[in-house]
N, C-alpha and C positions, 0 to 999 in steps of 0.2 A: 264149965259155965257154959250154961243152955241158951240158946236162942229165946228171947223172952220180949214180950210187947211192952213198949212203952209211951209214955203220951206225944204227939205229933209236937206240940210247944215245947218240949225236952229237945227233941229233934233240932227244933229251929235254932235255939239257943246254942245249941252244939254247932251247927251251921255258922254262924256267926263268928263262934270262936274259931272255928277252924278257919278260917276263910285270914284272920289275922294272924293264926298261928304259921301260914304259907307266907306272909309278909315277914315275920321274923326268920324264916329259911335263910332269905335273900340278903343281899348286904343291906346296913352295915351289922346287922344281928347275926347271919352266917349261921343259926342253927338250922344246918340243913336234916337234922335226924327227926327233926318236928315235920316233916312233909309226909311219910307214912301214918304219922298221928293225925293230922287234918284229915288225910281219906278215909283213916278208919272211923272217923268220928261221921263221917258222910255216909260211909258205907252201913253204918250200924243200924239196923234197924229200916231202913232205905225201902225194901220191899214190902213193908206194910203201909207204904202210903200209895194214896192214888197219884196219878198223873200229875193233875194241879198241884198236891200236897210236895212232889217230888219238885215240880216248878219253883214252887215259894222257897223249899229247901237250897236249892241251888242259886234262886235269887240274893236270899239271904247270905249265902255262903260269899258271892260276890259283891254283895255290900261291905262286908266284914273284910273282904280283900282288899278291894280297889278304894275303900273309903279310908283304910290304915296304911297300903301300900302305894298310893298314888296321889296321897296328899300334894306333892310337887305341882299337883295342875292348879292350884288354888295362890300358889309362890307365880307361876306364870301370868293366870288370869289379874292378879292383884298389884304385884309388885312391878310387874312389865307389862302388863295390860292396859294399863291405867281405868282399872273398874274398881269401884266401889267395893267397901269390904261386904254390904248385903246381897249387893248383884253377883262378886266373887263366889259366897257363900252358895247361892243359888246354882252359879254355871258348873263350879265344881260339884256340888251333889248330883246336877243333870247328868253330868258325865259319870262318876260313880254308879247312877241306878242305872244308865243305859250303856255302861258296859257289865254289868251283873246280869241283863238280860241274856247273854251269852251262854252262863252256867245256866241258866234257868230254861231256856230253851233247849240245851245238850241234855239236861239231865229230865226234862218233862218227856223229851221224844226216847230218851231211852226207856224211861218206865211204864212208857206207851209202849214199846216194842219187846221189853224184855222181861223175864219173870227171875225166879230166886234158883232155877237151874244153871248151875256152874257161874252164878251170880259171880263170885270171885274175883272170874276170869273176863266175863262181859263187862262188869263195873268197871273194871281199868281201861279196860279197850275204848268203853264209849266216854270216859275221862279224857283220854289222848284225843279222841275223834273231836271231844268239845274244843280243847286247844289247837288244834286243827284248825277248827270252825272260824276262832277267834283271831287265827293269823293272817287270814284272806280276805274276811267278809268287812265288806266296805272300808276297804283297803288295809284292815287289820291292825291288831294291837295286840303281838307276841309279849307283852310284859308280865312279868311275875310268874311266868310257866313252873310247873312243880321243878323240869329238870334243870333250872337256870342256878339252882342252890347247890349242885352238885360238883363244881368245880372244884373244888376242895376235899369232895365227901368220897371214902372207899370204894363207889361208884365211878369216878373219874376216866378209869380206863376205858367203859361204854362209851364214853363221848368219841373217841375217833371211829367207833364203829357202826354207830346210829345214832349220833347226834343229841340236841336236846331232849328230842320226844323218845327215846328210848329210854334216857334219863328221866322222863316223866311216866315211861309206862313202866319202867323197874321200881319206881317210888309208888304209883300206886296199888301194884301187885303186891309189895309189900304192907300196904296199909290194908289193903280187902283179905289177905292172906293171915293179917296179923290178929283181925277180928274173929277169923274161922278157928286160929289156933286157942283163941280165948275162951271160944265156946266146944273146947276140948277136942277139936279134930286135927290131933297130934301131928298128924302127918302134913299140915300146912307148916311147919316149921323146916321142913327138908327144902322146899323151892326156894323159901326166902333165903335159908343160909347157902344155897347155891347160888343166886343171883350177887350175893355180896360177897362170897369168898372168890368166884369166879376171877375177878379181877386182878386178882394174884396172878393166876397163867396168865394171863393178856400179854401180848406185846406193850411194852414201855415206847417204842419208837418206832414210827411208821414211815419216817421220812427223814431224810438225811441232809447234810450242809451241801450246798451246790458248790460255794466257792469262799474264800475268805469273809471274814465279818468287814460289815460297812460300820463306819463313824458315822453315827447318825446325828443329828442335834433338832430337838423339840424344842419351839418358842412358844411360850405362853405370856401373852401380852397382859392378861387380868384388866382388861379394859369397860367400865362403868355401861352397863346394857343401856343405862337413862341416856347417855350421852352419845353412844356409840355413832349415832346414824346422821348425827347434826357434821356442820364445819368443824368444829370444835374435836368433836370426836374424829373425825377425818386424820385432823393435823396429831394428834395425840396417837392414833393408830400409826399412822406412818412415821413417825418419830421413835417409838416404841420398837417396832418388828426392824426398822433400818440400826437402831443402837444395837439390839440385839444382834444381830448378823453380822455388825461390824467388829464386836467384841468376843466373837467365838475363834476358836483355836484353828487353824490353817490346816490341821489334818482331817479337817470333818470333809464326808462323801457326801450327806446329805443331809441340806436343812429343811423343815418341816414347820410352815406359817396353818394356824388353825384355820376352819372354817368361817368363812369370809371376815378374815383378818385386816384385810383395808376395807373399810364399807363404801364401796364406789363397785363401778363396773371397771372391766379389766381393760375398756379401752382408754379410761379415765387415769386406771392405774399405771400404763405403761412407764411412762417416766420415772415413777418410784421402782418399778421392777427393772429398769434400766441400772439403777441405781445400786441396786440391792444384786444383781448379779455382778457388777463392777466387785462387789466387795468380798464373792466367793473365791475359792482355791482354782487352781486350774485344775479341771476334770471333774469338781464338783458340780453338784445341782439344788436346786430350791423348789419345793413344791408350796403349792398355797391353794387356799380356799378362795375363791373369790366369783361375784357375779360375773353372770355374761350376758349379751343381749346381742340379737342377732339383726340383720335389714327387715325380717319379719314382724318386729315389735316382739318376740318372744325374748323371754327372762329365764337362765338356768343358773342354778345351785352349782358350782364348778371346782374342780380341781386343776391346774394349769402349771407348769414347769418352767422355768428358764435356766440358763447352764447347758449343763449335761443332760436335758431330759428331752424327751420326746413324747408326742400325744397330750390329748386331755381326759378329763372325765367330766361328766355332766350328772347330775344325781338323778336317777332314775326312778326310786320312790319316795314321793313326798310326803310332808305331815299335812294334814287338812287342817286347817285355822294357824298352821304355822308359816307354809311356803303357797297356800291357796285356798279359798274359801270357799267351801261348797257352800250352794245358794246364795253365791255373791249379791245376785239380783236384790235379793230381798233382806239379805243381814246386813251388807253394805250401809254404814250410817247411823243404825240402830242404837249400838253402844260403842265406846271409843274401843275396845280390844280390837273389833272388828273393822277399824280404820287404821292400825298401824301403819307406820310407813316403808313398807317393804311390796315391792312390785311381788306381782303373782308369778309363780315361776311356774315352768314348763317343763315335764319331765326328760330327761334323757331317754334317748332308745337302747331298747334291750339291746344285747352284745356289743358292747362298745369293746374294743381292743383295752389291752390293758396299758399302762403309760410305761414307759422305758427312761429309769432315771439312775445316774450314776451305775448304770452296766447292770440294773438290776430290772425285773420283769415284777410290775408293783398291780397288783389288785386294789381297788377302791372302794369303799363306803363311806359315803358323809353323813354323819351325826345318827340319826335315826334308822340309817340302813343296817347298821350293825348288829341289830339286834333280831334281823331274818337271816335265819341261821341257811335257808337254802340260797339265799340272793349272794350270802357271803362265799358258800362253797361254790355256787358258779365262779366268782370272781377267782377263785384260787386254786382253781383247774389248772390255769394259763400263767400260774404267777408263783414268784420265788418267795415274795413278801407281801403282807397285807398293810395296807395303810386306814386308816380313818383318821379324819380330821372332823371337830364338834366344836357349836357354842352353846356349851352348858351353863352357859351364863343365866339362861332362862329358868333354871331349875333353883337357883340362889343358895341357901345354906341348907336346904332339903336334902333328903335320903337321894335325892334321883341319880344325882351323878354319881353317885356310889353306885348302883344298882346297877346303870348304863356300863360303869366300867366292870362288872361282875362278867356282864353280857360278852363285852369286847375278849375276855379272859376266858370266856367258856369256846367262842368263833375260834380263836389261836389253838386250843387244845382239841375240838373235831377236826380243824384241819391242817394241824402238824405245820403251821408257820409262826415265824414270828408276825406278831402286830402291833407297830406301832400308833401310837394313840396320841395326837397332837390336838388342844381344846384351847379354848380361852381364857379359862381359868380354874381348870382342874375338870378330870384328874386327867394331868398328862403323864405317858408313863409306856416302857418297853415291856412285852409282854412274849416269854418264852413259848414253844412250840407244845409247851407243856401245861401252860396256862399260869406259869409263874410269871411274875412281876419282878423283872431284873433292876429298874430302875424308875423312879416315879419323882414327881415335883409335891409338894404341898400345895392345896388347895387356896386360891385368893393370892399368888403371888405372883410376881412379874419378875420372870426369869427364864431360864435357858438348859433344858434337861439334855447333857450329853452323854452315851451310849455306844452302845454297840448290838448291832441284830444281825442274826445272819443269813443269807439268801438259802432257802429250804425246796428241795427237789425232792419228788417222790408224791404218792396222794394217799392219804387213809380211804380205808372202804368208805366213809362217810362223804367225804369230797367226791366221791367217782359216782355214788347212787343217791346223794341227799338224803330227805326223811321220807320218800317214798315208802321203802319198803316196813318201816316202822307204823305208817300210817295204814297200809295194807293188813300188818298184820293186826293193828289196834280193831281193824274194821272186821276180820276172822275172828277175833275174841269176842267181841259184840254179836256176830253172828250165833255163837254158840249158845245164847243166852235167849235167844229169841223165842217168845209164848209157842207152843206148841197149837197152834191151829186147830186139829182134827179134834172132831167132837168125840167125845167117848159114845161106845155104844151100849146098847142097853143090855143086861146079862138076860140072857134067857133061863126063865126058871125050869 
């Protein structure tokens, strides 16, 4: 099959389809093999486009991706943000359109700078740099990355080496090389085969147990979000979590309540936490998500402990429009969604010490933080166990909690650590260092999950280096495709 020209309109249609295909690679669909297909559809005929057409193709891909894969934003705005359907649809559409611009800008810049020379390498590198851009710009949104799908694929063994962006790069290279193979460039099969077969030769374990397993109980209160921040919600939350704690077996080492389990500040919850501590077995600990406030009037989304626990963690990476309101001066009071009864959070400092509970050093990531691979890797360096608490009630019955859970599994695999995940209504689970779920609760049930997690020691290559090596490699690959700016010399007759 030789390289042929085809109408840009067909490429735009394929871009929309490709975006939807990436959504299908993620949970709950988990069709990871569609990732290279999606990249191949974007790569096909790309260098026939002008930079403006490339940007449009990237934008349409983003529309397909976020329109299908981040539809849970509508649930948060409409169902729990007290916003009418027309306005919720508008705000969700605005979100999708804005997120699609990240892809548009990345591919516009790529087409502006790069030509067809070694395009199968430079296009893959540019793709990962686009994901990197989306990870940090304007606080970042590394949701639906190509690599997220591969926690269960044959590529999974690359995760402890290069993390999620290495998985994205290999997926993108598989897509571009697949197109080259269809163009009868048969050599393209060799590097694809090498990338997919190499995991069979890679180590299966980079870390090892540090001590005996912990007996852990993760509590899922399943409290309705509509009443949570009311007086009734306070009473229901207190009664639910105290009762679940009281009914636990006596051999539990660590009890975990989810993010903001008690809808009140820590100083208000002290009597309840004292009652909970009295219910613990000697030597055991309880960690809970809770709001804190200080003498300067600042508020923090935190994890604190009682019993055999030391230290605290204050969430460092906050969620815009969820934990603080950008442009608050202009937006506050315009619609109900911007007036939810939650105080504006202050980010915790970087470099916080890990919590020690039940004799184990624990690295924390609250809710949204678990999707940031490098942030979690920094937590894992000095930790034996990773803990994430979340309130996924905001997702409703959408696919959001399942996507969130998939990323938590990838963090366990990247760092060779158990991840224990306590959520308000699911998915509450214990994940082993290979990313396998060893125990979980059904969603939307009030229950306690009792299981074991092993404190681990040793560091994976990814924990040591983070994503920087893959980002640099991606930049190098993109540089290989830069246009030759040297003008050709006229031939002498």
